[in-house]
N, C-alpha and C positions, 0 to 999 in steps of 0.2 A: 833434404833446401832444393836444389834444383826442381823436385815435382811440387814445391811448391809454388814457384814462381810458376813454370810452367800453369799451374790450375792459375792463377792471379792471371798469367795472362791470356786465358782459355776465356776469363770471366770477363777480361775487362772487351776480347771482343768480342761474345754474345749483347755485352750492354752495348756498346757502339755499334753495333749492329741495328739490332731496335731502335736505341737513341737517333738513327741517320734513316731507317725507316719511319718512323715518327713525327719527322722534320719532313721528308719528301712530302707526307702525307701531308704535310699543314702547308704546302709548299702548292703542292698540287691544286688546294683548297681556295687559296689564298688565290690563286689562278685563274681559276674554272670564276671564280664571283666578281672577279675584277676585269677579265675577256666578257663583249657586248657575247649576244647570242646572235650571229649571225640570219646577212635575212632569209637565205634558204628553209630554214628550219624553223624562225617566223611561223613563215606560209606554212608551210608544213601543218606546225602547232594549232594554225586558224585555220587550214581545212580540215585535221582529220580529225584534231581534240576538242568534241563537242567542248567539254568544262572547262576549255582554258579560255571558251565567248566568255564567260557570265564573272574568271577571276578578277577581283578591284586588279587594277593597275601593280601598285605596292607588292602585288600576292606573285604577277604576272615577273615583276623582277627578281624575285628571292627564288623561281622556278627557272629561270631560264640559269641562275648561275648554280642551283643544283642541277639539271640536264648536261653542261658542259662539264662538268665533274660525276657524273653517271657516267656520260658516252665514254669518260678518260677512262675509266677503272674497270667498265665491266666490257666484256668482248661477248657478241653475237656470229651463230657458227647457224647458215642454213641449213635444213636436215629435206630426209626427200628432195633432192636437187631444188631445194626454193634458193634464188637469189635475197642475201640482206643486202636492202636498197637502206639508203639515208630517210627514207619515212619509214620504215622501217623500225629504225633506231629511235629513230626520234618521237616515232608517236609513242612507242613502248615507254620510252626513257619518260616523257610526260605525260601520262599516267602511270608509271610507276612514282615517279617522284609527291604527289600527290598528297599520300599520307606522311611522309618526313618530310614536309613543306618548312614547319618549325621549327629543323632539326639543326642543331647549331657540331654538332661535333657530326663525323663520318658517317654518311646515310648506305645500309649492306654491307655492313664491311665483313661478311660471314659465307661471299662465294666471289665469283669471277665471272661466271658463262653465263648466260642467255643461250638456247636452244630454239629455235624456230623454224615448226615445221606447217607447211599451207593448210592440210586442213588436220584434224581432231587424231590425235595422238593412240595407237593403238600395243596394248603391249600382253603378254601373258606372263601371266602367277601362274605360280605355285599352290594349288588353296587343300590342304588335307580336310579331308573327310571320314572319320575315326581310323580306319589303317589304309587309306587309298590318299593318294594325294591325284587330286585332278589340277588341272590346266583351266586357267580361266581367262579365257581375252578381257581384258578391260578399254574402254575408249574415253578418253579424258581432252576438253578444249584446253587444258592447263598443267603442270604438273610444278608444284616444287619442294626438293628434296632436301632435308636438313643438312645444315653445311655444306651444301652441292650446290648445283645448278641446278636452274630452274629454266621451265619451259613452257613456250606457248604454242597455239597456235592462230597463224596470224586470220584468217577468215573468220575466227572467233573474237579476237584481238582488237583486230580493224573496228567489225564492226558494234561492236562495246562500247569502242572511243566514241566514235562517231555517233552514237546515241547516248543522251548526257539524261533521260529520266527513264530510261527503263528498269533501273535495280539490275541489268547484267553489266560484268567489266571485270573478265579475267583475268586481265592484268592487274586491276587491282585485286582480286583474292588471290593472286598467286603471290602478290610483294605483300600480300596482311599475313598471310601463313609468314612468308622471310620471317618476319616484324617479329611477329605469335616462337618462333623458332628463336629469337636471339639469347633465351635463356635456358637454350640447351634440349626445351621440351617443346611440339607441337602440341597444347592441350590445353588451348583460346585465352589464357594465362601469362599476355606478354612483360615485357620488364615493365613497372611504372615508378613515375617521379618520385614516391616516399611510402613507407611503410602503410602511414595510413591510408593508402588507398586502396589497400589490398584486397582490405573487410567487403570496400562498398563496393569491388571489383567484384566479388564472390557473391553475396547477396544481388546485384541487382542481373548480373546475370548468368547468375543459376537459375533467378527468379522468372528472367523474360525466356530463356532457351523452355523453358517447362513451357513458360504458355505459347511459345512460338509450336510446341509442339500439340499443345490441344486446340486451336484453330486450325491446324495443321487437317488433324483428326473432324473437325463439324465440316470441312470444309471450307472454313471463316476466312482465314489466312490474306493481307491483301499489301503489307508492304516490304515485307521478309524473302525469299523467296525457302519453299520449302525441306531446299536443300539443305538447309541449318539443321534439322535438326536429327544429323548425321551423324554429328557430335559434337564437343562443345568448339574443338578447333574450327570446323566448317562455320558453328552458328557464328562467331568472330571475323571470318571469312566475308561469306552470306550480309553478314550485319555488313561490315568496313563497305561494299557495296553498295546500300543502299542507301547508310548515311550520308556521298557524297551523291548521286546520283538520283534517290528519291528524296531529298533531304529535309522537304517542306510538309510534306504527308509522314515522314518519317518523326519529324519532330513535333506534329499534332499526334498524332498515334498511340507515340512510344517514348513518350519525356525524358523519363527516369531514363533509361539506355540511348537514345540519342546526346544528353545530357552529360552522361558517363562517355561516349566515343569523342565527343568536344571536348573535354577535359582533355583527352589522352593527347587526340592526335590537334588539341589549339587552334580547332580551326569554327567555322559555325557556316557550311555549306549551304543553311537554307538558308541564309541573309545573302548571299551569293544571288542564288537560283530566283528572290524580289526584288532584291536592285536592278538584275537583272530585267527582269516583267518590265519594271518601272523604267529604266532605260525607254524598252520599247515602246511601250502605251505612248510616252515621252515623244518620242522621235513619230509611231507612226502618226500621230498629232501631228506634230508637223508639218511631219508631208499632207496629212489630209488640209490644211490650211493654206497649206501653200498651192497643191492645187483649186481648192474653190477658189482663188485670187485670180488665183491665172487665168481660171474659166468666165465668172465676172467681168475679169479686165483686157477682153479679147480685140486686137486692135486691127486695124485694115490696113493694108499696105497698097 
Protein backbone atom coordinates (compact mmCIF):
# COMPACT_ATOMS: atom_id res chain seq x y z
CA UNK A 1 0.00 0.00 0.00
CA UNK A 2 2.81 2.42 0.90
CA UNK A 3 4.53 1.66 -2.40
CA UNK A 4 1.33 2.47 -4.30
CA UNK A 5 0.97 5.79 -2.44
CA UNK A 6 4.62 6.68 -3.14
CA UNK A 7 4.18 5.88 -6.86
CA UNK A 8 1.04 8.02 -7.00
CA UNK A 9 2.90 10.89 -5.34
CA UNK A 10 5.80 10.59 -7.78
CA UNK A 11 3.45 10.59 -10.78
CA UNK A 12 1.59 13.58 -9.33
CA UNK A 13 4.83 15.51 -8.83
CA UNK A 14 5.99 14.72 -12.37
CA UNK A 15 2.67 15.86 -13.81
CA UNK A 16 2.76 19.02 -11.69
CA UNK A 17 6.30 19.75 -12.90
CA UNK A 18 5.43 19.49 -16.58
CA UNK A 19 2.15 21.37 -16.11
CA UNK A 20 3.99 24.14 -14.27
CA UNK A 21 6.66 24.27 -16.96
CA UNK A 22 4.02 24.54 -19.66
CA UNK A 23 2.18 27.30 -17.79
CA UNK A 24 5.44 29.22 -17.27
CA UNK A 25 6.26 28.88 -20.96
CA UNK A 26 2.81 30.15 -21.89
CA UNK A 27 3.24 33.11 -19.52
CA UNK A 28 6.66 33.92 -21.05
CA UNK A 29 5.19 33.88 -24.54
CA UNK A 30 2.32 36.17 -23.58
CA UNK A 31 4.62 38.61 -21.78
CA UNK A 32 6.94 38.68 -24.79
CA UNK A 33 4.18 39.56 -27.19
CA UNK A 34 2.63 42.13 -24.86
CA UNK A 35 5.94 43.99 -24.41
CA UNK A 36 7.14 46.60 -26.90
CA UNK A 37 10.53 46.09 -28.50
CA UNK A 38 12.81 48.73 -27.03
CA UNK A 39 14.13 51.57 -29.16
CA UNK A 40 17.73 50.37 -29.11
CA UNK A 41 16.76 46.97 -30.51
CA UNK A 42 14.59 48.51 -33.22
CA UNK A 43 17.49 50.72 -34.25
CA UNK A 44 19.72 47.66 -34.53
CA UNK A 45 17.16 45.91 -36.75
CA UNK A 46 16.87 48.97 -38.99
CA UNK A 47 20.63 49.23 -39.29
CA UNK A 48 21.70 45.59 -39.47
CA UNK A 49 18.80 43.45 -40.73
CA UNK A 50 18.09 44.33 -44.34
CA UNK A 51 14.99 42.10 -44.58
CA UNK A 52 13.46 44.01 -41.67
CA UNK A 53 13.25 47.11 -43.84
CA UNK A 54 10.97 45.42 -46.39
CA UNK A 55 8.64 43.70 -43.91
CA UNK A 56 5.04 44.94 -43.82
CA UNK A 57 4.26 46.79 -40.59
CA UNK A 58 1.93 44.09 -39.20
CA UNK A 59 4.67 41.48 -39.64
CA UNK A 60 7.22 43.75 -37.99
CA UNK A 61 5.05 43.80 -34.88
CA UNK A 62 4.83 40.02 -34.97
CA UNK A 63 8.59 39.78 -35.39
CA UNK A 64 9.11 42.02 -32.36
CA UNK A 65 7.18 39.57 -30.17
CA UNK A 66 9.17 36.62 -31.46
CA UNK A 67 12.46 38.45 -30.84
CA UNK A 68 11.44 39.28 -27.27
CA UNK A 69 10.63 35.62 -26.60
CA UNK A 70 13.72 34.33 -28.44
CA UNK A 71 16.07 36.51 -26.41
CA UNK A 72 14.37 35.45 -23.17
CA UNK A 73 14.77 31.76 -23.90
CA UNK A 74 18.14 31.51 -25.68
CA UNK A 75 21.60 32.02 -24.20
CA UNK A 76 24.49 33.46 -26.24
CA UNK A 77 28.15 32.63 -25.67
CA UNK A 78 31.17 34.19 -27.36
CA UNK A 79 33.95 31.94 -28.69
CA UNK A 80 37.60 32.89 -29.13
CA UNK A 81 37.27 35.95 -26.93
CA UNK A 82 34.32 37.47 -28.80
CA UNK A 83 32.20 39.74 -26.60
CA UNK A 84 28.48 39.18 -27.05
CA UNK A 85 26.81 42.54 -27.67
CA UNK A 86 23.18 43.61 -28.05
CA UNK A 87 23.89 44.08 -31.75
CA UNK A 88 24.93 40.45 -32.14
CA UNK A 89 21.96 39.08 -30.19
CA UNK A 90 19.30 41.21 -31.86
CA UNK A 91 20.67 40.72 -35.39
CA UNK A 92 20.78 36.93 -34.98
CA UNK A 93 17.36 36.88 -33.31
CA UNK A 94 15.81 38.95 -36.11
CA UNK A 95 16.95 36.62 -38.88
CA UNK A 96 16.29 33.48 -36.82
CA UNK A 97 12.70 34.49 -36.16
CA UNK A 98 11.78 35.17 -39.80
CA UNK A 99 11.18 31.49 -40.72
CA UNK A 100 8.91 31.03 -37.67
CA UNK A 101 7.12 34.34 -38.05
CA UNK A 102 3.68 32.74 -38.40
CA UNK A 103 4.08 30.20 -35.61
CA UNK A 104 1.97 30.52 -32.50
CA UNK A 105 3.57 27.66 -30.53
CA UNK A 106 6.94 28.07 -28.75
CA UNK A 107 9.65 28.69 -31.32
CA UNK A 108 12.79 26.54 -31.48
CA UNK A 109 11.98 24.56 -28.31
CA UNK A 110 14.64 21.87 -28.76
CA UNK A 111 17.77 23.86 -27.89
CA UNK A 112 18.88 26.72 -25.67
CA UNK A 113 22.44 27.77 -26.49
CA UNK A 114 23.93 29.77 -29.36
CA UNK A 115 27.69 30.11 -29.76
CA UNK A 116 29.15 32.98 -31.76
CA UNK A 117 32.73 33.01 -33.06
CA UNK A 118 34.39 35.97 -34.79
CA UNK A 119 35.24 34.18 -38.06
CA UNK A 120 34.93 30.70 -39.51
CA UNK A 121 34.70 27.81 -37.10
CA UNK A 122 37.43 25.23 -37.66
CA UNK A 123 37.10 21.72 -36.28
CA UNK A 124 38.93 18.41 -36.67
CA UNK A 125 36.91 15.31 -37.55
CA UNK A 126 38.00 11.70 -37.77
CA UNK A 127 37.18 9.98 -41.05
CA UNK A 128 37.70 6.29 -41.77
CA UNK A 129 39.57 5.46 -44.97
CA UNK A 130 39.60 1.68 -45.16
CA UNK A 131 41.55 0.49 -42.13
CA UNK A 132 43.02 3.93 -41.56
CA UNK A 133 41.38 6.77 -39.62
CA UNK A 134 42.35 10.16 -41.02
CA UNK A 135 42.04 13.53 -39.33
CA UNK A 136 40.13 15.98 -41.51
CA UNK A 137 40.00 19.72 -40.82
CA UNK A 138 36.73 21.42 -41.73
CA UNK A 139 35.83 25.11 -41.65
CA UNK A 140 32.25 26.38 -41.41
CA UNK A 141 30.45 29.70 -41.12
CA UNK A 142 27.74 27.93 -39.13
CA UNK A 143 26.92 24.60 -37.52
CA UNK A 144 23.63 23.24 -36.19
CA UNK A 145 23.75 20.18 -33.97
CA UNK A 146 20.61 18.03 -33.82
CA UNK A 147 18.84 18.64 -30.49
CA UNK A 148 21.94 20.58 -29.43
CA UNK A 149 23.45 24.06 -29.70
CA UNK A 150 23.92 26.19 -32.78
CA UNK A 151 27.09 28.04 -33.81
CA UNK A 152 27.46 31.05 -36.09
CA UNK A 153 30.47 32.98 -37.39
CA UNK A 154 29.58 36.61 -36.69
CA UNK A 155 31.55 37.86 -39.71
CA UNK A 156 29.24 35.95 -42.03
CA UNK A 157 26.06 36.29 -39.99
CA UNK A 158 26.51 40.06 -39.96
CA UNK A 159 27.25 40.30 -43.68
CA UNK A 160 24.41 37.96 -44.62
CA UNK A 161 21.92 39.95 -42.58
CA UNK A 162 22.95 43.27 -44.12
CA UNK A 163 22.50 42.04 -47.71
CA UNK A 164 18.90 41.12 -48.48
CA UNK A 165 19.28 39.94 -52.08
CA UNK A 166 22.38 37.77 -52.46
CA UNK A 167 20.75 34.55 -51.24
CA UNK A 168 23.41 33.98 -48.58
CA UNK A 169 22.34 34.22 -44.97
CA UNK A 170 24.01 31.74 -42.64
CA UNK A 171 21.54 32.47 -39.82
CA UNK A 172 18.57 31.56 -42.00
CA UNK A 173 20.49 28.50 -43.19
CA UNK A 174 21.33 27.11 -39.76
CA UNK A 175 17.90 27.80 -38.29
CA UNK A 176 16.32 26.03 -41.27
CA UNK A 177 18.33 22.99 -40.09
CA UNK A 178 16.76 23.44 -36.65
CA UNK A 179 13.27 23.35 -38.18
CA UNK A 180 14.27 20.36 -40.28
CA UNK A 181 15.44 18.49 -37.18
CA UNK A 182 12.26 18.95 -35.14
CA UNK A 183 11.12 15.47 -36.23
CA UNK A 184 14.27 13.90 -34.78
CA UNK A 185 16.30 13.67 -37.98
CA UNK A 186 17.79 16.26 -40.35
CA UNK A 187 16.85 15.04 -43.84
CA UNK A 188 15.20 17.95 -45.64
CA UNK A 189 11.73 16.95 -44.45
CA UNK A 190 10.49 19.14 -41.58
CA UNK A 191 7.23 18.58 -39.72
CA UNK A 192 4.37 19.62 -42.02
CA UNK A 193 0.88 20.72 -41.04
CA UNK A 194 -1.06 17.74 -42.42
CA UNK A 195 -0.43 14.22 -43.73
CA UNK A 196 -1.50 15.14 -47.26
CA UNK A 197 1.32 17.70 -47.47
CA UNK A 198 4.05 15.06 -47.25
CA UNK A 199 3.46 13.51 -50.68
CA UNK A 200 3.56 16.89 -52.45
CA UNK A 201 6.67 17.86 -50.46
CA UNK A 202 8.49 14.67 -51.45
CA UNK A 203 7.58 14.96 -55.14
CA UNK A 204 8.52 18.64 -55.55
CA UNK A 205 11.63 18.61 -53.34
CA UNK A 206 13.01 15.47 -55.01
CA UNK A 207 12.41 16.89 -58.48
CA UNK A 208 13.89 20.29 -57.66
CA UNK A 209 16.89 18.75 -55.93
CA UNK A 210 17.61 16.66 -59.04
CA UNK A 211 17.12 19.74 -61.23
CA UNK A 212 19.60 21.72 -59.14
CA UNK A 213 22.20 18.95 -59.45
CA UNK A 214 21.68 18.96 -63.22
CA UNK A 215 21.95 22.77 -63.46
CA UNK A 216 25.13 22.78 -61.40
CA UNK A 217 26.64 20.13 -63.68
CA UNK A 218 25.82 22.34 -66.69
CA UNK A 219 27.08 25.44 -64.86
CA UNK A 220 23.71 27.01 -65.51
CA UNK A 221 22.63 27.57 -61.91
CA UNK A 222 21.27 31.03 -61.03
CA UNK A 223 18.91 31.04 -58.04
CA UNK A 224 19.97 28.40 -55.51
CA UNK A 225 23.48 28.00 -54.16
CA UNK A 226 25.32 24.93 -55.48
CA UNK A 227 25.93 23.84 -51.87
CA UNK A 228 22.34 22.63 -51.94
CA UNK A 229 23.47 19.62 -53.98
CA UNK A 230 25.33 18.25 -50.93
CA UNK A 231 22.23 16.54 -49.49
CA UNK A 232 18.44 16.99 -49.20
CA UNK A 233 19.00 18.63 -45.79
CA UNK A 234 21.36 21.22 -47.29
CA UNK A 235 19.01 21.70 -50.22
CA UNK A 236 16.20 22.68 -47.84
CA UNK A 237 18.48 25.10 -45.96
CA UNK A 238 19.85 26.69 -49.15
CA UNK A 239 16.33 26.97 -50.60
CA UNK A 240 15.23 28.75 -47.42
CA UNK A 241 17.99 31.34 -47.82
CA UNK A 242 16.98 32.12 -51.41
CA UNK A 243 13.27 31.98 -50.57
CA UNK A 244 13.68 34.98 -48.30
CA UNK A 245 16.51 36.84 -50.04
CA UNK A 246 16.08 36.16 -53.79
CA UNK A 247 12.36 35.62 -53.63
CA UNK A 248 11.27 37.52 -56.76
CA UNK A 249 13.71 35.65 -58.99
CA UNK A 250 12.97 32.45 -57.07
CA UNK A 251 9.21 32.74 -57.63
CA UNK A 252 9.68 33.40 -61.35
CA UNK A 253 12.29 30.69 -61.98
CA UNK A 254 11.12 27.95 -59.59
CA UNK A 255 7.39 28.59 -59.04
CA UNK A 256 6.50 25.13 -57.68
CA UNK A 257 9.29 25.15 -55.12
CA UNK A 258 8.49 28.73 -54.15
CA UNK A 259 4.83 27.88 -53.59
CA UNK A 260 5.78 24.82 -51.54
CA UNK A 261 7.95 26.91 -49.21
CA UNK A 262 5.41 29.74 -49.13
CA UNK A 263 2.82 27.25 -47.88
CA UNK A 264 5.23 25.83 -45.32
CA UNK A 265 6.36 29.21 -43.95
CA UNK A 266 2.95 30.85 -44.58
CA UNK A 267 4.78 33.86 -46.00
CA UNK A 268 5.22 35.54 -49.39
CA UNK A 269 8.56 37.42 -49.28
CA UNK A 270 8.47 38.05 -53.05
CA UNK A 271 5.56 40.40 -52.42
CA UNK A 272 7.53 42.15 -49.65
CA UNK A 273 10.36 42.84 -52.09
CA UNK A 274 7.99 44.09 -54.82
CA UNK A 275 6.06 46.33 -52.42
CA UNK A 276 9.31 47.75 -51.05
CA UNK A 277 10.56 48.55 -54.56
CA UNK A 278 7.27 50.32 -55.30
CA UNK A 279 7.47 52.33 -52.08
CA UNK A 280 11.03 53.36 -52.96
CA UNK A 281 9.96 54.31 -56.50
CA UNK A 282 7.13 56.50 -55.21
CA UNK A 283 9.43 58.02 -52.59
CA UNK A 284 12.05 58.90 -55.19
CA UNK A 285 9.38 60.24 -57.52
CA UNK A 286 8.03 62.54 -54.81
CA UNK A 287 11.57 63.64 -53.94
CA UNK A 288 12.32 64.50 -57.57
CA UNK A 289 9.06 66.42 -57.93
CA UNK A 290 9.88 68.43 -54.82
CA UNK A 291 13.36 69.18 -56.15
CA UNK A 292 11.91 70.40 -59.47
CA UNK A 293 9.37 72.63 -57.73
CA UNK A 294 12.04 74.18 -55.55
CA UNK A 295 14.37 74.75 -58.52
CA UNK A 296 11.57 76.41 -60.50
CA UNK A 297 10.69 78.73 -57.65
CA UNK A 298 14.01 80.09 -56.48
CA UNK A 299 13.35 83.19 -54.38
CA UNK A 300 15.45 86.32 -53.98
CA UNK A 301 16.43 87.74 -50.64
